[in-house]
C-alpha positions in Angstrom: 57.3 -64.4 90.4 53.7 -63.9 88.4 55.6 -64.5 85.4 56.8 -68.0 86.3 53.5 -68.8 87.7 51.8 -67.6 84.5 54.1 -69.4 82.5 53.5 -72.5 84.5 49.8 -72.1 83.8 50.0 -71.5 80.4 52.0 -74.6 79.6 49.5 -76.9 81.9 46.8 -75.4 79.7 48.5 -76.1 76.4 49.7 -79.4 77.5 46.1 -80.3 78.7 44.9 -79.5 75.2 47.6 -81.5 73.8 47.1 -84.4 75.9 42.9 -84.0 74.6 44.1 -84.2 70.7 46.3 -87.1 71.5 43.3 -88.9 73.2 41.4 -88.3 70.2 43.9 -89.3 67.6 44.5 -92.7 69.6 40.8 -93.3 69.4 40.4 -92.8 66.1 44.0 -95.1 65.4 42.4 -97.9 68.0 39.1 -98.1 66.3 40.6 -98.8 63.2 43.0 -101.4 64.9 46.1 -99.2 63.6 48.7 -100.0 66.7 50.3 -97.2 67.9 53.5 -96.9 70.3 54.2 -93.6 72.3 58.1 -93.4 72.4 58.8 -90.2 74.3 56.9 -87.0 75.0 53.5 -87.5 76.4 54.1 -91.1 77.3 57.7 -90.2 78.8 56.1 -87.7 81.1 53.1 -89.7 82.1 55.5 -92.7 83.1 58.2 -90.3 85.0 55.8 -88.2 86.6 52.5 -89.6 86.6 50.7 -86.6 85.4 52.7 -85.1 82.8 50.6 -82.4 82.3 52.7 -79.6 84.2 56.0 -81.2 83.6 55.8 -81.6 79.8 57.7 -78.5 79.2 60.7 -80.0 80.4 60.7 -82.4 77.7 59.9 -82.7 74.0 56.0 -83.2 74.1 54.9 -81.9 70.7 
């Protein structure tokens, strides 16, 4: 059970960093008036689960 919990927390940490990086990239693109459409991954996890930080390992979020 400890391994599962550790993996869960590692995935949550990794996904938090990925969401943070995505937010920075989206902000730069927005500042340059470059339209972006997120088709899967982070956007899909957010829409399906509300908070994709913990669930993203089930999908292709990279």
